[in-house]
N, C-alpha and C positions, 0 to 999 in steps of 0.2 A: 512506464505509466506516465500519463499526462493529466494535470489538474488545471482547470480554468476557473478563476475566481476574481473578485474585485478586491483590490487593496488600495486604500487611500484614493478612492474614486476612479481608479484606473483598472482596466481589465489586465490580468496577469495570467500568463500561461507558463507553467513550469513542467519540465520533463525530468524524470528520475528513472534510473535503471536499478533493478534488484535481481539478484540471482539466488534462488533458494534450492537447497537439496532436501530430500525427504526428512521430515522431523524438525526442520528449522523454523524459527519464528523471526520475522523481521518487522521493524516499525519504520515506516516512511513518514516523515513529518514535513508537511508543506507550510507549516506555520513557523518553522525554524529550520536551521540547516543541519539537522542531525539524522543519522541512520544508525539504528542499534540492532545488533544481531544477538539473539539469545541461543545458548547451546541446546541441542536436542536432548530430551529426556523422555523416558516412557514410550508410549505408542508413537509411531512415526506420523504425527500430525503436522502438516506444514501450514503455517499461519502468516498472513501478511496484515499488519495493522497500519492504517494510513490516517494521519492527522492533517486536517486541512480546514479552511474556512467553511462555515455552515452551508453556504450557497454554491460551493464549488462543484463543477462537473468533473468527474474522474473517469479516465479512460484506461483500461487494462488491455494490453495487446491490441490497441487500436479500437476497442469497442467501449462505448459509454456504459458505465455501470448504472444500475437503478437505485443503489443505496444512497442515503442522504445522511446528513449530520456532520459533526466535527471529527468524529472518530468512526472509521469504517473498517470492518474486519472481514477478511476473506480467509477461509480455511478449507483444507482438503486432506484426505488420507489416500488419495489416488495417485500421488506422485511417487514413482518407483524409487527405491533406494539407489543412490548414486546419480540421480538426475539433477 
């Protein structure tokens, strides 16, 4: 994924990769240098949580997302097990 935002008056572009399997949750933080992975429990729902500046543009798989805000969450149950 790619995030574009302004930090200290300068345009910043950061790219991070994440690989999830069915039922995993991962948090991508563009405000700090951390990536956390939580173990899967219950229904295999896959969730990606991204923290970034309010006005940042976020691209997933090369496509700009429509969501806004400092925390953006994407979730699916359509990822097959083992993917």
